[in-house]
N, C-alpha and C positions, 0 to 999 in steps of 0.2 A: 305653719304649725298644725298638728293633728290634735283635735280636742274630742274627748269622749265625755258625753253629758247624759245623765239619766233623767228621766221625767221631762222630756223636751216638748211634749204635746200641749202643755198649758202652763200658765203662771210664770214664775221666775225662770224655770228651765227653758221655756219657749223663747223668752227674751234674751236669755244668756246665749242660746244657740244663735239667735239673730245678730247679737253683738259680735260674736266671733266670725260668723259667716260674712258680715259686712267688712270685717278686717281682711278678708281673703283667706282665712283659715279653713281647713277641712274639718267639718264637724261630723262625728259619728254619734248620731242621736238615738237614744234608747227610749222607747215608749210602747205602751200597750195598745194604743189606738192606731190601727193601720192607716185609716183614711187621713188622719191628721198628719202622720209622718209623710204620706205621699204629697199632701198639700205643700209642705215645706220643701220637699224634693223638687217639686215643679218650679218653685220660685228660685231655688239655689242649686246650681250644678255641683257645688262643693259640699253638699249635704248627703251623708250616707245613712239611710234609715235602717234601724235595727229594731224590728218588731218583736220584742221579748218582754215577758213579765219577770223582772229580776227578783221578785220575792221567792221564786224557785231558783235556788243557786245553780242548778244544772244549766239554766239558761245563761248564766254568766260565763260558764265554760264555753258555750256555743258562741257567745259574743267574741271571746278572744280567739276562737278558732277562725271566725270570719275575718277578724283583723289580721291574724297571722297569715291566712290564705292569700291576702292581698299584699303581703310583705310590708305591712305598715307598722310603725311604732307610734305610740300615743305620747304626746308631749305634756298634756294636762288632762287629768281625770277630775271631773266635777260630779261629786255625789250629791245630786239634787233631789232625787225621787224620795217622797215621803208620804205618809198617810196618818190621819188622826181621826178619832171618833169622840164626839162630845156627849157627855151625859154622866149619870151616876154610874160609878165603876161597876157595881154589882148587876146593873141592868144592861151593860154592854157585854155582849156574848164573849165567851172565851175565844171563839174563833176570830172575832174582830180585834180583841186585844192581841192575839197571836199575830195577826196581820201587821199590826204596828211594830211588834218586836222583829218579825221576819224581815220587813222591808227597811225600817228605820235603823235597825242595828245589824242583824245577821248579814243581810245582803250588802250593806255598806262596808262592813269589815271584810267580807269575803272578796268583794270587788276590789277593794284597796289592796288586799293581800295578793290577789292575782296580778294586779297592775304593777306593784313593786317588784314582783318576781318575773315580770315580762322581760323581753329582750333588752329593752333600753335601760341603761345604768342610771341615768338621771331623768328628772321630770318634775312635774308639779301636781299638787293635789289641792282641790278646793272642796271643803265639806260644808254643806249648808245645814246649819243648826237652827237656832231660834233664840231670841232674847229670853225666852222661857228657860233656857239652860242656865241663866244667871239667877233665876228666882228659886225660892226654896221649895216650890212644888206648884202643882196646878190642879186645884179642886175642880172636879168635873171634866178634867183633861189629864188625869193623873198619869196614865201610861204614856201618852204622847210627850208630856213634859219630861218624864223620866228618860225617855228614849233620846231626847235632845240633850239632856245632861250627859248621857253616855257619849254622844257624838262630840260634845265639847271636850270632855276629859280625854277621849281617844285621840282627838285632833291635837290637843296640847302635847300629849306624850309623844305622838308620832313626829310632831314638828321638831322637837329637840333631838329625838333619836335619829332622824334622817338628815339633820342639818349638814353633817360632814360628808354625807353621801350625795350631796348636790341635789337633794329633793326639796323643792319649795312646798310648804304645807300652810294653807290659810284656812282659818275657821270663819264662817260667815254667820252673823246673828241678826237676821231680819226681825223687825217687830211686826205689828199688824200690817198686812199687805193685801190689797184688793185683788183677790184671785178667786178661783172656784173652790179653794180649800174650805173645809167645814167652818161655818160661822162667819166667813169673810166676804162672801160674794155680794152681800148687801150692805157691807160696812161703809159708812159715810162719815166717820169721825175725822176731826181735823188732823189727827196724827196718823191716819191710815195712808200708807204710801202706795203708789201704783207699781206693778211688777216691772215695768219697763225701766223706771228710774232706779229701782233696786238693782236690776241687772247691770245697768251702766256703772253704778258705783262699785259693784263687785269687780268688774273687769278692770276699772281704773285702779282700785286699791291693790289688786293682785300685781299688776305691772308696776306699781309704785313700791313694791316690796313689802307690803304689810302682811302681818301674820294673823291679825284680827280685824275683821271688817264688820262694823255695826252701822248699817245704812241709816242716815237721818239723825238730825240733832236731837229730836225728842226721844228717840230710842236710846241714844247715848245717855241722855239724862235719866231715863228710866232705869238703866243698868246701874248708874251711880246711886240713884235714890234707893234702889233695892238693897244696896250694901249698908245703908245707914238706918233704915227703919227696922223696928222689931219684927221678928219672924211671925208672930201671931197676927200683927197688923197687916203685914204683907199678904198673908194667906187670906185674911178677910176681904181685902181689896180685890185680890185675884178671883175669889169666889164670886163676888158681886159682878165682876166683869164677865165671867163665863156664864153665870145664870142669865144674863141679858141675852145671850146667844141661843139659849134653849127654847 
């Protein structure tokens, strides 16, 4: 199988790439850090590095030109790349807020649109969202949480729309994961998962035919708990959690 994964140079995307590479799949890995891409290429001959910043949608066109030039079709697209900025909304620059919207929403939608209209009639899509998508909002992380809510809604609609066209669509909702993502690199809470375990669960759930993947029992509990507590209480709890990261 041919897998196209964005954001492969670190975190969940890095371990997703490794999971598929170890299966013997060919991975087209997109990332902004050239040196990190070359390191993966040295280890795996079936890894094709694509050194692009996809927040610029023109680079997405270049990615598909490269794939088409090799006469390749993509079997699974994994929209993993994402960005977030933590802090008071008015103190986060418009440029940084725009980066979240450009990468987490615009690029994901455009890449998905290009993929669906690619040569292959059937395929699979995995969109990496967040447990934050199930919550009412994210104080001090407002734009990021909103972007992940968009990804969730987009994924759900697409899943039903593409079902009869033989496209598999799965939404992934990781909770706190120990990565270089903002506020998470030093996280040592008992419920914080490591990125390798999250990636293993994602691949397993996809091939088991799931449409929703929430890695970890505690994260499943949090999603359920968020549905039964009052909105005001949930926001207060989330506010305290995010303030500890500042």
